[in-house]
N, C-alpha and C positions, 0 to 999 in steps of 0.2 A: 503495500500501498503504499502510497507517496505520502513524504512529510510534507506538512504544512507550509507554506513560506507566509509567514506573519511578520512583523515588524520583532526584529531582535529585542531578547530580553538582555537586559541589562545589567553586565556583568557586577559582581557586588566589588567591593575599594582590595577585599584581599580574595585567593585563589580558595573557591571552593574545597569543603577536605574531600567531596566525591566526585573522582579525579572523570567520570565517565559521562557526566554533565555539567553543565555551568548552575551555578545557582541563582534564583534570579532577584531582585532587585527587593529591599525592603525599606522600610520607614530609617532602620539604620544603616543602609547601604547606600549612598548616595550615586549618584547615575554620574559615572565619568565625565570628564570637563575637558582631557585630551586624550590622545590615540594612546598616549605611554599607560595612562591611566585605565584606558579601556583595554588594553593588552596584558596589561598586571593583573585583572581581574579571573584569566584563563589558568586552567591545569599546565603545565609545563611544557607538553609534546602539542595541544592543541595553541598555545601560545607562540612556539616556536613557528610553524608553519603559518599563522598571523603574523611574525615578523618579517617572514619570507615573502610574505604579498606584499605587505606592506614596500620591501624594502626594493622588492621589482617593480612595484606602479614609480618609487618613487626614482628609480633609474630610468623608467619610461618617459617622466614628466620634471626634470630638472626648473628647481625650485616651483614648483606646484606645492601650493599650501594644503596643511595636513588641517585637518577641522574632526570636529564633530559634526554631525547632522543626520537629523533623524537619528538622534541613539547610535550612531556608528560611524567608524573612523572614514573620512573623506581623502580625497587629494583634489586640490581643485587645479582646474586646468584654465578657465575662465569666472569672470565674475560668475554664473549661474551654472555652470557647468564642471561635473566631478566624477570621480571613480569612487564608488563607495563600498566596503567591505565587510563582512562580518561572518565572526565566530559564530558557529552551530555546535547542537551535540555529535552530530556527524559528520558538517563539511561544512567550509566556507564558500560564501556568495561574493559574487562580484554585482555590483545592479550600479548606475540603467546600463545596459552593454546590449544596445541595437545591432542591426544587422550590420555587421562588418561585409568587406571586399570576400568576395566570392573564395577564395584561396584560404583567406582566415577563417572566413565564417566556415568551410569545411572542417576546420580542424578542432574548432568551438565545438560543434552538433552535439557531439557527444556527451560533451559537459553542460549543453545548453536545458536550462530549464522551462523556461518561459521564453515569452521574447524578448525579454531584457533580463533575464536572469542567467546566469551562468555559476556552475556551481562544482568543487573539486573535493571529494571523500575524504578524512585524513584517509582514512584503510590504503588509499591509492596514494602513490607516489604525484604530487602536484607537479604540475610543469610549469615551474615558476618563469618558462619564458614564453611560455605562451601566457603569462598573465602581461610578463612585459608587453609583449607586443600586442594584445589585447589595448592595456592603457597607452602606450603610444599610439596607436590606431585614432583612438578616442579623441586624444588630445591634439592632434591634428587633423582630424575633423571639426572641433570645437574652437578651434585659437585661430582659425583661418580669418 
């Protein structure tokens, strides 16, 4: 059965004790205000994947502004446009990823969940080079 895509649960300020899932935010855990704080809320294995996704996006978008938008990290390439990423229980998602050029879209197709969502499961090797190429293509589209 497909896993529902909703707004990602905000990670707590400390890593949850249950390493198989992140704990939901509560009154005692403030929503993260920085990308680093967001990443710090994940168990080490998931955090490592998220940090590598972050690094790949930043390589593709030199000078891109990092911020938290819609409760998840984003790297902005123009005033209104950016690439968001979020950690989930079983995968990391990239949003919004509209249709790409045919060759790149063919590579992305197996990771595409919906028309604007791409996800990579933690259990599989994440193709960070593909993440970088996605970010580079989107940045080029929105900074012309």
